[in-house]
N, C-alpha and C positions, 0 to 999 in steps of 0.2 A: 504494500500500500504506500502510495506516495503522499497521501494526505496525513497531516499530523493528527494525533488523537488529542481531544480537548484535555487540558490540564484540570486537575481536581479543583473544583470551586470556580472555574472560569465560566463566564456567562456563555451559554450556547449561541446567543445572537452575535456575540463578539467573534466567536470562532467561525460561524457561518459567514460573517462579513469578511473575515480574513481569507477564507477559502474562495469567496466570490472575487475578491480583489486579486488573488493569485491567478484565477482563471482569466480575468480581464487582462491582466498583464501578459499572459501567454497568448491571448488573441491579438494583442497589439504587436507582439514580436513576430508572429507568424501570419499576419493579416494578408489577405488577397489585395493586390493593388486596386485602387479605385478606377472607375471608368475614365475619369479625367486624366489620371496618370497613364493609363493605357493609350488614350488618344494622343497624349503628348509624345509618347514613345513612337507612335506611328508617324506623327508629324516630323519628329527628328529624323527618323529613318528616311522619309520621303525627301527631305531637304538634303540629307547626306548623300543621296544618290543623284538628285537633280542638279545641285549646285556645281559639282565637278563637270557634269555633262554640259551645262550652260557655259562654264568657263572654257571648256574645250571648243565649243561652238564659237564663242566670241573670239578666241585666239585664232581659230581656223578661218573665220570670216575676215579678220584683219589681215592675216597672211595672204589669203586669196585676193583680197582687194589690193594689197600692197604689191604683190607679184603678178597680178592679172592672170590667175590660174584657174578661174571657174570655181569648182568645189573640190579642188585637189586636196587641200588641207582640212577643210571643214568636216567632211565625212569621217576620216580616220580619227581626228581629234575628238569628235563627239563620241565615237566608240571608245576611245581610250579614257575619256572623262567618265563615261558611264561605267566602264570596268573599274576605274579607280573608286568611283562612288559605291559600287557594289562591294568592293573589298573593304572600304572604310565602314560600311554598314555591317558587314559580317564581323569585323573586328569589334565594333561597338556592341553588337548583340552577344558575342561570345563573352564579353566582360560583364554583361548584365546578369 
């Protein structure tokens, strides 16, 4: 048994309150994340993937415009940015 036995002469209500407090503390430690926290994690993951892809696109468009190359740099840099974003997201999730 993990619960303590009441001491002689101790009020049963005090002991019941102590046990309830212990249960509440265990629930706080092992609580399921809230809906807001889950949605926040999804948002972080989305931006972690999208921002490097957009940065690759911006760099590719700038290089293409500067060198007059069409979409020679844009397409590969978007793919590299998306790959980097997926790798960052995987690393972030493995730490969670």
